C-alpha positions as a LaTeX table, in Angstrom:
\begin{tabular}{lrrr}
\hline
Residue & $x$ (\AA) & $y$ (\AA) & $z$ (\AA) \\
\hline
Unk1 & 28.00 & 11.49 & $-2.79$ \\
Unk2 & 26.64 & 14.41 & $-0.74$ \\
Unk3 & 25.07 & 13.93 & 2.66 \\
Unk4 & 21.50 & 14.83 & 1.69 \\
Unk5 & 21.53 & 12.32 & $-1.17$ \\
Unk6 & 22.75 & 9.58 & 1.18 \\
Unk7 & 20.00 & 10.45 & 3.63 \\
Unk8 & 17.33 & 10.26 & 0.94 \\
Unk9 & 18.69 & 6.97 & $-0.39$ \\
Unk10 & 18.77 & 5.46 & 3.11 \\
Unk11 & 15.18 & 6.53 & 3.75 \\
Unk12 & 14.15 & 5.13 & 0.37 \\
Unk13 & 15.75 & 1.84 & 1.39 \\
Unk14 & 13.76 & 1.84 & 4.64 \\
Unk15 & 10.63 & 2.30 & 2.52 \\
Unk16 & 11.83 & $-0.52$ & 0.26 \\
Unk17 & 12.30 & $-2.96$ & 3.12 \\
Unk18 & 8.92 & $-2.12$ & 4.63 \\
Unk19 & 7.15 & $-2.51$ & 1.31 \\
Unk20 & 8.80 & $-5.88$ & 0.76 \\
Unk21 & 7.29 & $-7.26$ & 3.95 \\
Unk22 & 3.83 & $-5.88$ & 3.25 \\
Unk23 & 3.90 & $-7.34$ & $-0.27$ \\
Unk24 & 4.92 & $-10.72$ & 1.11 \\
Unk25 & 1.87 & $-10.90$ & 3.36 \\
Unk26 & $-0.53$ & $-9.72$ & 0.64 \\
Unk27 & 0.87 & $-12.36$ & $-1.72$ \\
Unk28 & 0.55 & $-15.12$ & 0.86 \\
Unk29 & $-2.87$ & $-14.08$ & 2.18 \\
Unk30 & $-4.85$ & $-16.39$ & $-0.15$ \\
Unk31 & $-2.52$ & $-19.24$ & 0.88 \\
Unk32 & $-3.27$ & $-18.63$ & 4.58 \\
Unk33 & $-7.00$ & $-18.49$ & 3.81 \\
Unk34 & $-6.83$ & $-21.82$ & 1.99 \\
Unk35 & $-4.59$ & $-23.34$ & 4.69 \\
Unk36 & $-6.64$ & $-22.34$ & 7.74 \\
Unk37 & $-10.12$ & $-22.13$ & 6.10 \\
Unk38 & $-11.29$ & $-19.24$ & 8.35 \\
Unk39 & $-14.82$ & $-17.89$ & 8.63 \\
Unk40 & $-15.79$ & $-14.62$ & 6.92 \\
Unk41 & $-15.26$ & $-12.81$ & 10.25 \\
Unk42 & $-11.73$ & $-14.17$ & 10.65 \\
Unk43 & $-10.94$ & $-13.33$ & 7.01 \\
Unk44 & $-11.79$ & $-9.75$ & 7.96 \\
Unk45 & $-9.54$ & $-9.98$ & 11.02 \\
Unk46 & $-6.61$ & $-11.04$ & 8.83 \\
Unk47 & $-6.61$ & $-7.47$ & 7.51 \\
Unk48 & $-8.33$ & $-5.57$ & 10.33 \\
Unk49 & $-5.89$ & $-6.81$ & 12.99 \\
Unk50 & $-3.16$ & $-5.07$ & 11.03 \\
Unk51 & $-5.28$ & $-1.94$ & 10.65 \\
Unk52 & $-6.42$ & $-1.75$ & 14.27 \\
Unk53 & $-2.87$ & $-2.10$ & 15.58 \\
Unk54 & $-1.64$ & 0.51 & 13.13 \\
Unk55 & $-4.36$ & 2.87 & 14.38 \\
Unk56 & $-3.20$ & 2.47 & 17.97 \\
Unk57 & 0.35 & 3.27 & 16.81 \\
Unk58 & $-0.45$ & 6.62 & 15.19 \\
Unk59 & $-0.45$ & 8.96 & 18.21 \\
Unk60 & 2.63 & 7.61 & 20.03 \\
Unk61 & 4.73 & 7.51 & 16.87 \\
Unk62 & 3.55 & 10.86 & 15.47 \\
Unk63 & 3.85 & 12.69 & 18.80 \\
Unk64 & 7.22 & 11.04 & 19.52 \\
Unk65 & 8.52 & 12.01 & 16.08 \\
Unk66 & 7.55 & 15.67 & 16.41 \\
Unk67 & 8.69 & 15.98 & 20.04 \\
Unk68 & 11.94 & 14.04 & 19.64 \\
Unk69 & 14.35 & 12.58 & 17.11 \\
Unk70 & 12.46 & 11.09 & 14.15 \\
Unk71 & 15.45 & 8.97 & 13.19 \\
Unk72 & 15.48 & 7.24 & 16.58 \\
Unk73 & 11.72 & 6.65 & 16.49 \\
Unk74 & 12.04 & 5.23 & 12.97 \\
Unk75 & 14.76 & 2.84 & 14.15 \\
Unk76 & 12.40 & 1.52 & 16.86 \\
Unk77 & 9.69 & 0.92 & 14.24 \\
Unk78 & 12.05 & $-0.96$ & 11.93 \\
Unk79 & 13.22 & $-3.14$ & 14.81 \\
Unk80 & 9.61 & $-3.97$ & 15.73 \\
Unk81 & 8.89 & $-4.93$ & 12.12 \\
Unk82 & 11.85 & $-7.29$ & 12.23 \\
Unk83 & 10.41 & $-8.92$ & 15.36 \\
Unk84 & 7.01 & $-9.37$ & 13.67 \\
Unk85 & 8.52 & $-11.40$ & 10.83 \\
Unk86 & 10.32 & $-13.63$ & 13.30 \\
Unk87 & 6.85 & $-14.23$ & 14.78 \\
Unk88 & 5.32 & $-15.06$ & 11.40 \\
Unk89 & 7.89 & $-17.82$ & 10.92 \\
Unk90 & 6.41 & $-19.71$ & 13.89 \\
Unk91 & 2.67 & $-19.17$ & 13.21 \\
Unk92 & 0.61 & $-22.39$ & 13.29 \\
Unk93 & $-3.01$ & $-21.17$ & 13.09 \\
Unk94 & $-5.37$ & $-18.26$ & 12.42 \\
Unk95 & $-5.02$ & $-16.61$ & 15.83 \\
Unk96 & $-1.23$ & $-16.73$ & 15.72 \\
Unk97 & $-1.40$ & $-15.15$ & 12.28 \\
Unk98 & $-3.72$ & $-12.41$ & 13.59 \\
Unk99 & $-1.32$ & $-11.69$ & 16.46 \\
Unk100 & 1.69 & $-11.41$ & 14.15 \\
Unk101 & $-0.30$ & $-9.15$ & 11.82 \\
Unk102 & $-1.03$ & $-6.88$ & 14.79 \\
Unk103 & 2.67 & $-6.41$ & 15.56 \\
Unk104 & 3.37 & $-5.90$ & 11.87 \\
Unk105 & 0.67 & $-3.21$ & 11.68 \\
Unk106 & 1.98 & $-1.34$ & 14.72 \\
Unk107 & 5.51 & $-1.32$ & 13.29 \\
Unk108 & 4.45 & $-0.48$ & 9.73 \\
Unk109 & 2.66 & 2.69 & 10.86 \\
Unk110 & 5.70 & 3.93 & 12.74 \\
Unk111 & 8.03 & 3.21 & 9.84 \\
Unk112 & 5.72 & 4.87 & 7.31 \\
Unk113 & 5.04 & 7.98 & 9.40 \\
Unk114 & 8.66 & 8.59 & 10.32 \\
Unk115 & 10.21 & 7.83 & 6.93 \\
Unk116 & 7.72 & 10.09 & 5.14 \\
Unk117 & 8.13 & 12.82 & 7.75 \\
Unk118 & 11.90 & 12.80 & 7.35 \\
Unk119 & 11.62 & 12.87 & 3.55 \\
Unk120 & 9.11 & 15.73 & 3.80 \\
Unk121 & 11.38 & 17.77 & 6.08 \\
Unk122 & 14.50 & 17.19 & 3.97 \\
Unk123 & 12.80 & 18.08 & 0.66 \\
Unk124 & 12.35 & 21.72 & $-0.43$ \\
Unk125 & 8.67 & 22.72 & $-0.49$ \\
Unk126 & 8.55 & 23.07 & $-4.28$ \\
Unk127 & 9.96 & 19.56 & $-4.75$ \\
Unk128 & 8.13 & 17.80 & $-1.93$ \\
Unk129 & 5.67 & 15.72 & $-3.94$ \\
Unk130 & 8.46 & 14.66 & $-6.28$ \\
Unk131 & 10.63 & 13.36 & $-3.40$ \\
Unk132 & 7.63 & 11.70 & $-1.77$ \\
Unk133 & 6.84 & 10.10 & $-5.10$ \\
Unk134 & 10.36 & 8.70 & $-5.24$ \\
Unk135 & 10.04 & 7.37 & $-1.68$ \\
Unk136 & 6.78 & 5.69 & $-2.60$ \\
Unk137 & 8.32 & 4.34 & $-5.79$ \\
Unk138 & 10.99 & 2.64 & $-3.68$ \\
Unk139 & 8.26 & 1.02 & $-1.58$ \\
Unk140 & 6.43 & $-0.08$ & $-4.70$ \\
Unk141 & 9.60 & $-1.44$ & $-6.28$ \\
Unk142 & 10.06 & $-3.66$ & $-3.26$ \\
Unk143 & 6.47 & $-4.73$ & $-3.65$ \\
Unk144 & 7.22 & $-5.88$ & $-7.19$ \\
Unk145 & 10.37 & $-7.74$ & $-6.21$ \\
Unk146 & 8.73 & $-9.02$ & $-3.05$ \\
Unk147 & 5.55 & $-10.28$ & $-4.69$ \\
Unk148 & 7.37 & $-12.16$ & $-7.44$ \\
Unk149 & 10.14 & $-13.58$ & $-5.27$ \\
Unk150 & 7.90 & $-14.44$ & $-2.32$ \\
Unk151 & 5.49 & $-16.40$ & $-4.49$ \\
Unk152 & 8.33 & $-18.45$ & $-5.94$ \\
Unk153 & 10.28 & $-18.82$ & $-2.65$ \\
Unk154 & 7.19 & $-20.04$ & $-0.82$ \\
Unk155 & 6.35 & $-22.62$ & $-3.48$ \\
Unk156 & 9.90 & $-24.02$ & $-3.35$ \\
Unk157 & 11.10 & $-23.50$ & 0.24 \\
Unk158 & 8.05 & $-22.65$ & 2.40 \\
Unk159 & 7.13 & $-19.92$ & 4.86 \\
Unk160 & 10.29 & $-19.78$ & 6.97 \\
Unk161 & 12.57 & $-19.03$ & 4.03 \\
Unk162 & 10.34 & $-16.05$ & 3.17 \\
Unk163 & 10.49 & $-14.65$ & 6.68 \\
Unk164 & 14.23 & $-15.26$ & 7.00 \\
Unk165 & 14.75 & $-13.08$ & 3.93 \\
Unk166 & 12.54 & $-10.33$ & 5.39 \\
Unk167 & 14.45 & $-10.31$ & 8.68 \\
Unk168 & 17.77 & $-9.95$ & 6.83 \\
Unk169 & 16.45 & $-7.11$ & 4.68 \\
Unk170 & 15.14 & $-5.16$ & 7.68 \\
Unk171 & 18.42 & $-5.63$ & 9.52 \\
Unk172 & 20.25 & $-4.01$ & 6.57 \\
Unk173 & 17.74 & $-1.15$ & 6.54 \\
Unk174 & 18.35 & $-0.53$ & 10.23 \\
Unk175 & 22.11 & $-0.37$ & 9.66 \\
Unk176 & 21.71 & 2.09 & 6.76 \\
Unk177 & 19.39 & 4.28 & 8.84 \\
Unk178 & 21.79 & 4.54 & 11.76 \\
Unk179 & 24.86 & 4.99 & 9.56 \\
Unk180 & 23.68 & 7.57 & 7.04 \\
Unk181 & 20.64 & 9.51 & 8.30 \\
Unk182 & 21.50 & 12.44 & 10.55 \\
Unk183 & 19.63 & 12.98 & 13.83 \\
Unk184 & 16.53 & 15.11 & 13.39 \\
Unk185 & 16.96 & 18.57 & 15.00 \\
Unk186 & 13.29 & 19.67 & 14.68 \\
Unk187 & 11.35 & 19.70 & 17.95 \\
Unk188 & 7.67 & 20.63 & 18.31 \\
Unk189 & 6.41 & 21.66 & 21.74 \\
Unk190 & 2.99 & 20.69 & 23.04 \\
Unk191 & 0.52 & 18.47 & 21.20 \\
Unk192 & 0.51 & 19.34 & 17.46 \\
Unk193 & $-2.67$ & 17.32 & 16.81 \\
Unk194 & $-4.65$ & 20.09 & 18.55 \\
Unk195 & $-3.54$ & 22.81 & 16.11 \\
Unk196 & $-3.89$ & 20.59 & 13.05 \\
Unk197 & $-7.35$ & 19.32 & 13.96 \\
Unk198 & $-8.87$ & 22.75 & 13.16 \\
Unk199 & $-6.94$ & 23.23 & 9.91 \\
Unk200 & $-9.52$ & 23.90 & 7.16 \\
Unk201 & $-7.47$ & 22.36 & 4.38 \\
Unk202 & $-6.91$ & 19.15 & 6.29 \\
Unk203 & $-10.61$ & 18.89 & 7.07 \\
Unk204 & $-11.43$ & 19.34 & 3.38 \\
Unk205 & $-8.93$ & 16.65 & 2.39 \\
Unk206 & $-10.43$ & 14.39 & 5.03 \\
Unk207 & $-13.83$ & 14.45 & 3.31 \\
Unk208 & $-12.16$ & 12.61 & 0.44 \\
Unk209 & $-9.78$ & 10.41 & 2.35 \\
Unk210 & $-12.31$ & 8.96 & 4.80 \\
Unk211 & $-14.44$ & 7.43 & 2.05 \\
Unk212 & $-11.56$ & 6.60 & $-0.24$ \\
Unk213 & $-10.07$ & 4.38 & 2.46 \\
Unk214 & $-13.01$ & 2.00 & 2.01 \\
Unk215 & $-12.38$ & 1.83 & $-1.72$ \\
Unk216 & $-8.65$ & 1.15 & $-1.60$ \\
Unk217 & $-8.85$ & $-1.31$ & 1.30 \\
Unk218 & $-11.55$ & $-3.37$ & $-0.41$ \\
Unk219 & $-9.98$ & $-3.36$ & $-3.86$ \\
Unk220 & $-6.32$ & $-3.72$ & $-2.91$ \\
Unk221 & $-7.08$ & $-6.54$ & $-0.45$ \\
Unk222 & $-9.54$ & $-8.44$ & $-2.62$ \\
Unk223 & $-7.78$ & $-8.38$ & $-6.00$ \\
Unk224 & $-5.24$ & $-11.01$ & $-4.81$ \\
Unk225 & $-7.98$ & $-12.88$ & $-2.93$ \\
Unk226 & $-10.11$ & $-12.90$ & $-6.10$ \\
Unk227 & $-7.16$ & $-14.19$ & $-8.09$ \\
Unk228 & $-6.11$ & $-16.86$ & $-5.59$ \\
Unk229 & $-9.07$ & $-18.43$ & $-3.80$ \\
Unk230 & $-10.99$ & $-21.41$ & $-5.14$ \\
Unk231 & $-13.75$ & $-21.02$ & $-7.72$ \\
Unk232 & $-16.25$ & $-22.29$ & $-5.13$ \\
Unk233 & $-15.47$ & $-19.16$ & $-3.10$ \\
Unk234 & $-15.90$ & $-16.89$ & $-6.12$ \\
Unk235 & $-12.24$ & $-16.68$ & $-7.12$ \\
Unk236 & $-10.10$ & $-17.74$ & $-10.07$ \\
Unk237 & $-7.99$ & $-20.36$ & $-8.21$ \\
Unk238 & $-4.60$ & $-19.15$ & $-9.48$ \\
Unk239 & $-1.41$ & $-20.28$ & $-7.72$ \\
Unk240 & 0.71 & $-18.00$ & $-5.55$ \\
Unk241 & 3.12 & $-17.09$ & $-8.35$ \\
Unk242 & 0.25 & $-16.06$ & $-10.64$ \\
Unk243 & $-1.23$ & $-14.01$ & $-7.77$ \\
Unk244 & 2.18 & $-12.35$ & $-7.40$ \\
Unk245 & 2.14 & $-11.35$ & $-11.07$ \\
Unk246 & $-1.31$ & $-9.77$ & $-10.64$ \\
Unk247 & $-0.13$ & $-7.80$ & $-7.59$ \\
Unk248 & 3.06 & $-6.76$ & $-9.38$ \\
Unk249 & 1.12 & $-5.16$ & $-12.23$ \\
Unk250 & $-0.44$ & $-2.63$ & $-9.84$ \\
Unk251 & 2.83 & $-1.84$ & $-8.11$ \\
Unk252 & 4.83 & $-1.54$ & $-11.34$ \\
Unk253 & 2.40 & 0.97 & $-12.84$ \\
Unk254 & 2.20 & 2.94 & $-9.58$ \\
Unk255 & 5.99 & 2.98 & $-9.24$ \\
Unk256 & 6.54 & 4.10 & $-12.82$ \\
Unk257 & 4.11 & 7.02 & $-12.59$ \\
Unk258 & 4.57 & 8.37 & $-9.04$ \\
Unk259 & 7.79 & 10.39 & $-9.41$ \\
Unk260 & 6.44 & 11.92 & $-12.63$ \\
Unk261 & 2.93 & 12.68 & $-11.35$ \\
Unk262 & 4.41 & 14.02 & $-8.11$ \\
Unk263 & 6.54 & 16.46 & $-10.09$ \\
Unk264 & 3.53 & 17.54 & $-12.16$ \\
Unk265 & 1.40 & 18.09 & $-9.06$ \\
Unk266 & 4.17 & 20.29 & $-7.61$ \\
Unk267 & 3.82 & 22.48 & $-10.72$ \\
Unk268 & 0.10 & 22.46 & $-11.54$ \\
Unk269 & $-1.78$ & 22.01 & $-8.26$ \\
Unk270 & $-2.21$ & 18.92 & $-6.14$ \\
Unk271 & $-5.95$ & 18.88 & $-5.45$ \\
Unk272 & $-6.78$ & 18.19 & $-9.12$ \\
Unk273 & $-4.47$ & 15.17 & $-9.08$ \\
Unk274 & $-6.19$ & 13.83 & $-5.97$ \\
Unk275 & $-9.61$ & 14.09 & $-7.62$ \\
Unk276 & $-8.53$ & 12.68 & $-10.98$ \\
Unk277 & $-6.76$ & 9.73 & $-9.40$ \\
Unk278 & $-9.71$ & 8.90 & $-7.16$ \\
Unk279 & $-12.22$ & 9.00 & $-10.03$ \\
Unk280 & $-10.06$ & 6.80 & $-12.25$ \\
Unk281 & $-9.56$ & 4.30 & $-9.45$ \\
Unk282 & $-13.30$ & 3.98 & $-8.86$ \\
Unk283 & $-14.10$ & 3.37 & $-12.52$ \\
Unk284 & $-11.45$ & 0.69 & $-12.91$ \\
Unk285 & $-12.51$ & $-1.04$ & $-9.67$ \\
Unk286 & $-16.02$ & $-1.47$ & $-11.06$ \\
Unk287 & $-14.54$ & $-3.30$ & $-14.08$ \\
Unk288 & $-12.48$ & $-5.89$ & $-12.14$ \\
Unk289 & $-15.24$ & $-8.56$ & $-11.81$ \\
Unk290 & $-15.73$ & $-8.47$ & $-15.59$ \\
Unk291 & $-12.22$ & $-9.84$ & $-16.25$ \\
Unk292 & $-13.47$ & $-13.37$ & $-17.14$ \\
Unk293 & $-16.10$ & $-12.00$ & $-19.53$ \\
Unk294 & $-13.61$ & $-9.60$ & $-21.13$ \\
Unk295 & $-11.07$ & $-12.38$ & $-21.62$ \\
Unk296 & $-13.65$ & $-14.67$ & $-23.25$ \\
Unk297 & $-15.13$ & $-11.93$ & $-25.45$ \\
Unk298 & $-11.70$ & $-10.95$ & $-26.75$ \\
Unk299 & $-10.65$ & $-14.56$ & $-27.30$ \\
Unk300 & $-7.58$ & $-14.13$ & $-25.10$ \\
Unk301 & $-5.28$ & $-17.08$ & $-24.39$ \\
Unk302 & $-5.55$ & $-18.95$ & $-21.05$ \\
Unk303 & $-2.59$ & $-17.25$ & $-19.41$ \\
Unk304 & 0.63 & $-15.63$ & $-20.58$ \\
Unk305 & 1.73 & $-16.43$ & $-24.14$ \\
Unk306 & 5.30 & $-17.70$ & $-24.21$ \\
Unk307 & 5.37 & $-18.58$ & $-20.51$ \\
Unk308 & 6.14 & $-22.25$ & $-21.24$ \\
Unk309 & 9.11 & $-21.31$ & $-23.43$ \\
Unk310 & 10.34 & $-18.81$ & $-20.84$ \\
Unk311 & 10.17 & $-21.48$ & $-18.14$ \\
Unk312 & 12.61 & $-23.61$ & $-20.14$ \\
Unk313 & 15.31 & $-20.91$ & $-20.37$ \\
Unk314 & 18.59 & $-21.36$ & $-18.51$ \\
Unk315 & 18.12 & $-18.30$ & $-16.27$ \\
Unk316 & 14.70 & $-19.40$ & $-15.04$ \\
Unk317 & 15.95 & $-22.95$ & $-14.42$ \\
Unk318 & 18.93 & $-21.64$ & $-12.44$ \\
Unk319 & 16.68 & $-19.46$ & $-10.28$ \\
Unk320 & 14.51 & $-22.52$ & $-9.68$ \\
Unk321 & 11.11 & $-21.13$ & $-10.69$ \\
Unk322 & 10.56 & $-23.05$ & $-13.94$ \\
Unk323 & 7.45 & $-24.81$ & $-12.68$ \\
Unk324 & 5.91 & $-21.60$ & $-11.35$ \\
Unk325 & 6.58 & $-19.69$ & $-14.59$ \\
Unk326 & 5.29 & $-22.58$ & $-16.74$ \\
Unk327 & 2.07 & $-22.48$ & $-14.73$ \\
Unk328 & 1.35 & $-18.99$ & $-16.10$ \\
Unk329 & 0.58 & $-20.55$ & $-19.48$ \\
Unk330 & $-2.29$ & $-22.70$ & $-18.17$ \\
Unk331 & $-4.62$ & $-20.34$ & $-16.32$ \\
Unk332 & $-7.86$ & $-18.88$ & $-17.76$ \\
Unk333 & $-8.66$ & $-16.09$ & $-20.26$ \\
Unk334 & $-9.42$ & $-13.84$ & $-17.25$ \\
Unk335 & $-5.74$ & $-13.60$ & $-16.30$ \\
Unk336 & $-4.54$ & $-10.93$ & $-18.74$ \\
Unk337 & $-7.61$ & $-8.66$ & $-18.23$ \\
Unk338 & $-7.13$ & $-8.92$ & $-14.46$ \\
Unk339 & $-3.45$ & $-8.02$ & $-14.77$ \\
Unk340 & $-4.38$ & $-5.08$ & $-17.00$ \\
Unk341 & $-7.08$ & $-3.85$ & $-14.63$ \\
Unk342 & $-4.74$ & $-4.00$ & $-11.65$ \\
Unk343 & $-2.11$ & $-2.08$ & $-13.62$ \\
Unk344 & $-4.69$ & 0.63 & $-14.33$ \\
Unk345 & $-5.54$ & 0.76 & $-10.62$ \\
Unk346 & $-1.88$ & 1.44 & $-9.91$ \\
Unk347 & $-1.60$ & 4.11 & $-12.59$ \\
Unk348 & $-4.68$ & 6.00 & $-11.40$ \\
Unk349 & $-3.65$ & 5.85 & $-7.75$ \\
Unk350 & $-0.23$ & 7.25 & $-8.70$ \\
Unk351 & $-1.96$ & 10.53 & $-9.55$ \\
Unk352 & $-3.48$ & 10.74 & $-6.07$ \\
Unk353 & $-0.87$ & 9.49 & $-3.62$ \\
Unk354 & 2.13 & 11.86 & $-3.87$ \\
Unk355 & $-0.15$ & 14.89 & $-4.26$ \\
Unk356 & $-2.15$ & 13.93 & $-1.17$ \\
Unk357 & 0.95 & 13.29 & 0.93 \\
Unk358 & 2.54 & 16.58 & $-0.11$ \\
Unk359 & $-0.63$ & 18.51 & 0.83 \\
Unk360 & $-0.55$ & 17.01 & 4.32 \\
Unk361 & 3.18 & 17.72 & 4.69 \\
Unk362 & 2.63 & 21.34 & 3.59 \\
Unk363 & $-0.03$ & 21.88 & 6.25 \\
Unk364 & 2.07 & 20.25 & 8.96 \\
Unk365 & 4.94 & 22.61 & 8.19 \\
Unk366 & 2.87 & 25.76 & 7.66 \\
Unk367 & 0.41 & 25.48 & 10.57 \\
Unk368 & 1.51 & 27.27 & 13.73 \\
Unk369 & 2.03 & 24.71 & 16.48 \\
Unk370 & 1.75 & 21.85 & 13.97 \\
Unk371 & 4.27 & 19.26 & 12.86 \\
Unk372 & 4.88 & 17.15 & 9.78 \\
Unk373 & 4.72 & 13.85 & 11.65 \\
Unk374 & 1.46 & 14.79 & 13.35 \\
Unk375 & $-0.02$ & 15.95 & 10.04 \\
Unk376 & 0.78 & 12.55 & 8.56 \\
Unk377 & $-0.67$ & 11.07 & 11.73 \\
Unk378 & $-3.98$ & 12.84 & 11.08 \\
Unk379 & $-3.82$ & 11.54 & 7.51 \\
Unk380 & $-3.52$ & 8.03 & 8.92 \\
Unk381 & $-6.30$ & 8.58 & 11.47 \\
Unk382 & $-8.75$ & 9.68 & 8.80 \\
Unk383 & $-7.93$ & 6.55 & 6.83 \\
Unk384 & $-8.46$ & 4.14 & 9.71 \\
Unk385 & $-12.26$ & 3.93 & 10.20 \\
Unk386 & $-12.83$ & 2.97 & 6.58 \\
Unk387 & $-9.87$ & 0.62 & 6.43 \\
Unk388 & $-10.98$ & $-1.15$ & 9.64 \\
Unk389 & $-14.60$ & $-1.54$ & 8.56 \\
Unk390 & $-13.92$ & $-2.41$ & 4.91 \\
Unk391 & $-12.41$ & $-5.89$ & 5.48 \\
Unk392 & $-15.45$ & $-6.95$ & 7.50 \\
Unk393 & $-17.72$ & $-5.60$ & 4.76 \\
Unk394 & $-15.61$ & $-7.37$ & 2.15 \\
Unk395 & $-15.63$ & $-10.66$ & 4.06 \\
Unk396 & $-19.41$ & $-10.49$ & 4.41 \\
Unk397 & $-19.97$ & $-9.57$ & 0.75 \\
Unk398 & $-17.62$ & $-12.33$ & $-0.40$ \\
Unk399 & $-19.28$ & $-15.09$ & 1.62 \\
Unk400 & $-22.92$ & $-13.94$ & 1.61 \\
Unk401 & $-23.51$ & $-11.99$ & $-1.60$ \\
Unk402 & $-20.72$ & $-12.65$ & $-4.08$ \\
Unk403 & $-17.12$ & $-11.68$ & $-4.81$ \\
Unk404 & $-18.08$ & $-9.15$ & $-7.50$ \\
Unk405 & $-19.95$ & $-7.00$ & $-4.97$ \\
Unk406 & $-16.69$ & $-6.31$ & $-3.10$ \\
Unk407 & $-15.45$ & $-4.43$ & $-6.17$ \\
Unk408 & $-18.77$ & $-2.73$ & $-6.84$ \\
Unk409 & $-18.72$ & $-1.39$ & $-3.27$ \\
Unk410 & $-15.10$ & $-0.28$ & $-3.61$ \\
Unk411 & $-15.70$ & 1.52 & $-6.89$ \\
Unk412 & $-18.79$ & 3.27 & $-5.56$ \\
Unk413 & $-16.90$ & 4.45 & $-2.46$ \\
Unk414 & $-14.11$ & 5.97 & $-4.58$ \\
Unk415 & $-16.50$ & 7.84 & $-6.87$ \\
Unk416 & $-18.54$ & 9.09 & $-3.91$ \\
Unk417 & $-15.35$ & 10.35 & $-2.25$ \\
Unk418 & $-14.45$ & 12.40 & $-5.32$ \\
Unk419 & $-17.91$ & 13.95 & $-5.62$ \\
Unk420 & $-17.98$ & 14.98 & $-1.94$ \\
Unk421 & $-14.41$ & 16.32 & $-2.06$ \\
Unk422 & $-15.08$ & 18.50 & $-5.12$ \\
Unk423 & $-18.30$ & 19.85 & $-3.60$ \\
Unk424 & $-16.66$ & 20.76 & $-0.26$ \\
Unk425 & $-13.57$ & 22.17 & $-1.98$ \\
Unk426 & $-15.66$ & 24.50 & $-4.17$ \\
Unk427 & $-17.99$ & 25.51 & $-1.35$ \\
Unk428 & $-15.35$ & 26.19 & 1.29 \\
Unk429 & $-12.40$ & 27.42 & $-0.79$ \\
Unk430 & $-13.81$ & 28.46 & $-4.17$ \\
Unk431 & $-13.64$ & 26.76 & $-7.59$ \\
Unk432 & $-10.07$ & 28.01 & $-8.14$ \\
Unk433 & $-8.83$ & 25.82 & $-5.27$ \\
Unk434 & $-8.83$ & 22.80 & $-7.56$ \\
Unk435 & $-6.03$ & 24.45 & $-9.51$ \\
Unk436 & $-4.21$ & 26.49 & $-6.83$ \\
Unk437 & $-3.92$ & 23.89 & $-4.03$ \\
\hline
\end{tabular}
């Protein structure tokens, strides 16, 4: 196996291990809410603590990656992530959970920035979105495996078994990184953020990304909350394994499409894929609260047909998840529509994500005095205000207005982002930019 392939595979594995941990916390979030019964403000902090810490991490990691060895900086981030999961194993209340989420957020930003920057530098320009799509597919694959396994492991063995698995996985990723990824020779002098901050293309992309952050943060955070919290709180009261299945639908669809849509955006223009993905995401988000009505109107079964029979198979019994799988047969008619809607959210976002990342990588490489890591850092910065504010908005809407309004707000934010992006793109760069970017 050639050296470049080993480097890509090692970086994909780093993405896999990071995605596994993030999926674990998303899957368990409704469980922590039920366990600690936090206020709407603290529910917001459960997500915003992660986001605020990851915002603080952007400049030191991005500058350090462009000025020094990205591989070494990535190794530091992976080690910090490992420490955060050790911390989660000993959490006993809301504030301990918020603290551990902060460390996790700081580490996750470093790992994401550096792994994507290394993939972007290794990939030829004409294949960049395709390689980024593969890297994201690895992260999403871990989300699928992580969501399903974490839900079952928690129900059988508890929190500490989950976090022990995460620590072991990150340790293996760190070994692969050191063993197979070559030191990064690229060095950028000065402060690349200064050159990139006046880049017209990045500013145009930011008109979309700033609003879209609100949409994705609300929808991606509240789909599992909607599935898992009690009916009195506006949710469907599904167990953790059922919540994991809902989450997995989004990740599976996203994973399946990203390498393909990334390759298409390399050939036909990336801006159109950003706009199409954002519009589709907004429309599907608006439909999520109608899952119960859709299930009833279509006369769908209360759960997954055949789940009871599957739970009695030898393989499922050996794995030890028979009870969790059997529970999928006794849910509500809303389950299958919710799974379908979340799968559509993943498919639509797969059109946007690799194209957007490749556009930022292109500008980091092509801007004089810029850098790929700093360009991704700006991408993260633009995302942060919306992703910090959105959980507080979502917590308030959930507790004061109603769960459905979280998804209405998310869908409206996505559609607004697309409209503004297309208007600025046409005004500043001409109508042809939608095809040529």
